[in-house]
N, CA, C and O atoms as a GROMACS GRO file, in nm:
protein
  260
    1MET      N    1   9.857   9.494   5.781
    1MET     CA    2   9.747   9.526   5.870
    1MET      C    3   9.802   9.542   6.010
    1MET      O    4   9.881   9.460   6.058
    2GLY      N    5   9.761   9.649   6.076
    2GLY     CA    6   9.811   9.678   6.210
    2GLY      C    7   9.743   9.594   6.317
    2GLY      O    8   9.638   9.535   6.296
    3ARG      N    9   9.807   9.592   6.432
    3ARG     CA   10   9.755   9.517   6.546
    3ARG      C   11   9.615   9.563   6.583
    3ARG      O   12   9.529   9.481   6.615
    4TRP      N   13   9.591   9.697   6.579
    4TRP     CA   14   9.460   9.749   6.617
    4TRP      C   15   9.354   9.708   6.516
    4TRP      O   16   9.240   9.681   6.554
    5SER      N   17   9.389   9.704   6.388
    5SER     CA   18   9.294   9.663   6.286
    5SER      C   19   9.251   9.519   6.306
    5SER      O   20   9.133   9.487   6.293
    6ARG      N   21   9.347   9.431   6.336
    6ARG     CA   22   9.313   9.290   6.359
    6ARG      C   23   9.222   9.275   6.480
    6ARG      O   24   9.126   9.198   6.476
    7SER      N   25   9.251   9.347   6.588
    7SER     CA   26   9.168   9.339   6.708
    7SER      C   27   9.027   9.389   6.680
    7SER      O   28   8.930   9.331   6.727
    8SER      N   29   9.017   9.496   6.604
    8SER     CA   30   8.887   9.553   6.570
    8SER      C   31   8.807   9.455   6.484
    8SER      O   32   8.687   9.438   6.505
    9ARG      N   33   8.873   9.392   6.389
    9ARG     CA   34   8.804   9.296   6.302
    9ARG      C   35   8.761   9.172   6.381
    9ARG      O   36   8.667   9.104   6.341
   10ALA      N   37   8.828   9.144   6.491
   10ALA     CA   38   8.792   9.029   6.575
   10ALA      C   39   8.672   9.061   6.664
   10ALA      O   40   8.629   8.977   6.743
   11GLY      N   41   8.618   9.183   6.653
   11GLY     CA   42   8.500   9.220   6.730
   11GLY      C   43   8.528   9.299   6.855
   11GLY      O   44   8.436   9.334   6.928
   12ARG      N   45   8.653   9.329   6.881
   12ARG     CA   46   8.686   9.408   6.998
   12ARG      C   47   8.669   9.556   6.967
   12ARG      O   48   8.703   9.601   6.858
   13SER      N   49   8.617   9.631   7.063
   13SER     CA   50   8.599   9.774   7.041
   13SER      C   51   8.694   9.858   7.125
   13SER      O   52   8.701   9.979   7.108
   14CYS      N   53   8.769   9.793   7.217
   14CYS     CA   54   8.855   9.867   7.307
   14CYS      C   55   8.975   9.782   7.346
   14CYS      O   56   8.961   9.662   7.370
   15ALA      N   57   9.092   9.844   7.353
   15ALA     CA   58   9.212   9.779   7.403
   15ALA      C   59   9.257   9.853   7.527
   15ALA      O   60   9.270   9.976   7.525
   16GLY      N   61   9.281   9.782   7.634
   16GLY     CA   62   9.318   9.845   7.760
   16GLY      C   63   9.462   9.820   7.799
   16GLY      O   64   9.524   9.724   7.754
   17SER      N   65   9.514   9.906   7.883
   17SER     CA   66   9.647   9.888   7.940
   17SER      C   67   9.651   9.956   8.077
   17SER      O   68   9.565  10.038   8.110
   18ARG      N   69   9.752   9.920   8.155
   18ARG     CA   70   9.768   9.979   8.287
   18ARG      C   71   9.911  10.026   8.302
   18ARG      O   72  10.004   9.966   8.248
   19THR      N   73   9.927  10.133   8.375
   19THR     CA   74  10.060  10.184   8.404
   19THR      C   75  10.059  10.246   8.542
   19THR      O   76   9.953  10.265   8.602
   20ARG      N   77  10.176  10.276   8.592
   20ARG     CA   78  10.181  10.338   8.724
   20ARG      C   79  10.221  10.484   8.712
   20ARG      O   80  10.292  10.524   8.619
   21GLU      N   81  10.176  10.561   8.805
   21GLU     CA   82  10.205  10.703   8.811
   21GLU      C   83  10.354  10.723   8.842
   21GLU      O   84  10.416  10.640   8.909
   22GLY      N   85  10.408  10.831   8.794
   22GLY     CA   86  10.544  10.868   8.830
   22GLY      C   87  10.651  10.836   8.728
   22GLY      O   88  10.766  10.873   8.747
   23LEU      N   89  10.616  10.768   8.620
   23LEU     CA   90  10.714  10.734   8.517
   23LEU      C   91  10.696  10.814   8.388
   23LEU      O   92  10.780  10.806   8.299
   24GLY      N   93  10.587  10.889   8.378
   24GLY     CA   94  10.559  10.964   8.257
   24GLY      C   95  10.500  10.879   8.146
   24GLY      O   96  10.489  10.925   8.032
   25LEU      N   97  10.462  10.756   8.178
   25LEU     CA   98  10.408  10.669   8.074
   25LEU      C   99  10.268  10.708   8.028
   25LEU      O  100  10.223  10.667   7.921
   26GLU      N  101  10.199  10.788   8.108
   26GLU     CA  102  10.066  10.833   8.066
   26GLU      C  103  10.077  10.907   7.933
   26GLU      O  104   9.994  10.886   7.844
   27ASP      N  105  10.177  10.992   7.918
   27ASP     CA  106  10.197  11.065   7.792
   27ASP      C  107  10.232  10.970   7.678
   27ASP      O  108  10.187  10.989   7.565
   28PHE      N  109  10.313  10.869   7.707
   28PHE     CA  110  10.350  10.769   7.606
   28PHE      C  111  10.224  10.700   7.552
   28PHE      O  112  10.211  10.683   7.430
   29TYR      N  113  10.133  10.661   7.640
   29TYR     CA  114  10.012  10.592   7.597
   29TYR      C  115   9.911  10.687   7.533
   29TYR      O  116   9.829  10.642   7.452
   30ARG      N  117   9.914  10.814   7.566
   30ARG     CA  118   9.821  10.910   7.505
   30ARG      C  119   9.856  10.939   7.359
   30ARG      O  120   9.767  10.966   7.278
   31ARG      N  121   9.984  10.933   7.324
   31ARG     CA  122  10.026  10.966   7.186
   31ARG      C  123   9.951  10.885   7.080
   31ARG      O  124   9.906  10.944   6.982
   32PRO      N  125   9.937  10.754   7.095
   32PRO     CA  126   9.861  10.682   6.991
   32PRO      C  127   9.709  10.691   7.007
   32PRO      O  128   9.636  10.628   6.931
   33GLY      N  129   9.662  10.768   7.105
   33GLY     CA  130   9.518  10.790   7.116
   33GLY      C  131   9.452  10.729   7.239
   33GLY      O  132   9.330  10.738   7.252
   34ARG      N  133   9.528  10.669   7.328
   34ARG     CA  134   9.467  10.615   7.450
   34ARG      C  135   9.423  10.728   7.541
   34ARG      O  136   9.481  10.836   7.541
   35THR      N  137   9.320  10.702   7.620
   35THR     CA  138   9.272  10.799   7.717
   35THR      C  139   9.268  10.733   7.855
   35THR      O  140   9.253  10.612   7.867
   36GLU      N  141   9.282  10.815   7.956
   36GLU     CA  142   9.274  10.764   8.093
   36GLU      C  143   9.127  10.739   8.125
   36GLU      O  144   9.043  10.828   8.110
   37VAL      N  145   9.097  10.617   8.169
   37VAL     CA  146   8.958  10.581   8.200
   37VAL      C  147   8.939  10.550   8.348
   37VAL      O  148   8.826  10.531   8.394
   38GLY      N  149   9.048  10.544   8.420
   38GLY     CA  150   9.036  10.516   8.562
   38GLY      C  151   9.169  10.531   8.634
   38GLY      O  152   9.275  10.531   8.572
   39ARG      N  153   9.159  10.543   8.765
   39ARG     CA  154   9.280  10.559   8.846
   39ARG      C  155   9.251  10.501   8.984
   39ARG      O  156   9.148  10.531   9.045
   40TRP      N  157   9.342  10.418   9.033
   40TRP     CA  158   9.332  10.363   9.168
   40TRP      C  159   9.438  10.430   9.253
   40TRP      O  160   9.556  10.393   9.247
   41PRO      N  161   9.398  10.529   9.333
   41PRO     CA  162   9.496  10.602   9.416
   41PRO      C  163   9.566  10.511   9.515
   41PRO      O  164   9.502  10.435   9.588
   42GLY      N  165   9.698  10.519   9.516
   42GLY     CA  166   9.778  10.444   9.613
   42GLY      C  167   9.773  10.293   9.597
   42GLY      O  168   9.802  10.221   9.692
   43ALA      N  169   9.736  10.243   9.480
   43ALA     CA  170   9.719  10.099   9.460
   43ALA      C  171   9.851  10.023   9.458
   43ALA      O  172   9.854   9.903   9.488
   44LEU      N  173   9.958  10.089   9.424
   44LEU     CA  174  10.087  10.021   9.412
   44LEU      C  175  10.185  10.072   9.518
   44LEU      O  176  10.213  10.192   9.526
   45ARG      N  177  10.235   9.983   9.598
   45ARG     CA  178  10.336  10.019   9.698
   45ARG      C  179  10.471   9.970   9.648
   45ARG      O  180  10.496   9.850   9.641
   46LEU      N  181  10.557  10.065   9.613
   46LEU     CA  182  10.689  10.032   9.561
   46LEU      C  183  10.790  10.014   9.673
   46LEU      O  184  10.883   9.935   9.662
   47ALA      N  185  10.771  10.089   9.779
   47ALA     CA  186  10.857  10.082   9.897
   47ALA      C  187  10.780  10.148  10.011
   47ALA      O  188  10.683  10.219   9.986
   48PRO      N  189  10.819  10.125  10.134
   48PRO     CA  190  10.750  10.193  10.244
   48PRO      C  191  10.748  10.344  10.223
   48PRO      O  192  10.852  10.407  10.207
   49GLY      N  193  10.628  10.400  10.223
   49GLY     CA  194  10.612  10.544  10.201
   49GLY      C  195  10.610  10.588  10.056
   49GLY      O  196  10.598  10.707  10.028
   50ASP      N  197  10.623  10.493   9.963
   50ASP     CA  198  10.622  10.525   9.820
   50ASP      C  199  10.506  10.453   9.752
   50ASP      O  200  10.525  10.351   9.685
   51ASP      N  201  10.386  10.506   9.771
   51ASP     CA  202  10.265  10.451   9.709
   51ASP      C  203  10.234  10.530   9.583
   51ASP      O  204  10.243  10.653   9.581
   52ARG      N  205  10.198  10.458   9.476
   52ARG     CA  206  10.168  10.522   9.349
   52ARG      C  207  10.028  10.484   9.302
   52ARG      O  208   9.975  10.380   9.341
   53ASP      N  209   9.970  10.570   9.219
   53ASP     CA  210   9.842  10.540   9.157
   53ASP      C  211   9.863  10.441   9.044
   53ASP      O  212   9.964  10.447   8.974
   54GLU      N  213   9.767  10.352   9.024
   54GLU     CA  214   9.763  10.269   8.904
   54GLU      C  215   9.667  10.337   8.809
   54GLU      O  216   9.554  10.370   8.846
   55ILE      N  217   9.711  10.358   8.686
   55ILE     CA  218   9.633  10.432   8.587
   55ILE      C  219   9.585  10.335   8.480
   55ILE      O  220   9.665  10.261   8.422
   56LEU      N  221   9.457  10.337   8.453
   56LEU     CA  222   9.396  10.251   8.351
   56LEU      C  223   9.376  10.334   8.225
   56LEU      O  224   9.315  10.441   8.228
   57MET      N  225   9.427  10.284   8.113
   57MET     CA  226   9.419  10.353   7.986
   57MET      C  227   9.342  10.265   7.887
   57MET      O  228   9.345  10.143   7.896
   58ALA      N  229   9.273  10.329   7.793
   58ALA     CA  230   9.200  10.254   7.691
   58ALA      C  231   9.216  10.320   7.554
   58ALA      O  232   9.231  10.441   7.543
   59LEU      N  233   9.212  10.237   7.451
   59LEU     CA  234   9.217  10.283   7.313
   59LEU      C  235   9.090  10.235   7.244
   59LEU      O  236   9.062  10.115   7.239
   60ASP      N  237   9.014  10.328   7.190
   60ASP     CA  238   8.891  10.295   7.116
   60ASP      C  239   8.931  10.243   6.979
   60ASP      O  240   8.978  10.320   6.895
   61LEU      N  241   8.913  10.114   6.955
   61LEU     CA  242   8.956  10.052   6.830
   61LEU      C  243   8.869  10.090   6.711
   61LEU      O  244   8.908  10.072   6.596
   62ARG      N  245   8.751  10.143   6.739
   62ARG     CA  246   8.664  10.185   6.629
   62ARG      C  247   8.716  10.309   6.560
   62ARG      O  248   8.681  10.334   6.444
   63THR      N  249   8.799  10.388   6.630
   63THR     CA  250   8.852  10.512   6.571
   63THR      C  251   9.003  10.507   6.554
   63THR      O  252   9.060  10.599   6.494
   64ALA      N  253   9.070  10.404   6.603
   64ALA     CA  254   9.217  10.395   6.594
   64ALA      C  255   9.258  10.362   6.451
   64ALA      O  256   9.190  10.289   6.379
   65GLY      N  257   9.372  10.419   6.411
   65GLY     CA  258   9.420  10.397   6.275
   65GLY      C  259   9.506  10.284   6.257
   65GLY      O  260   9.552  10.258   6.146
   0.00000   0.00000   0.00000
């Protein structure tokens, strides 16, 4: 039984994650079916003048395999 199946059986309908812009991780999280549900522009300051968006991703456990 997969991790998503156990979470779904526990009554959860959504699994969330966060990533930062600029690493290409949005595509990594989209492959298993996650979608972008929010974005905080400039939320992460990595260095002076290097502000990145924080991206909120979610996976609908009712449809995940």
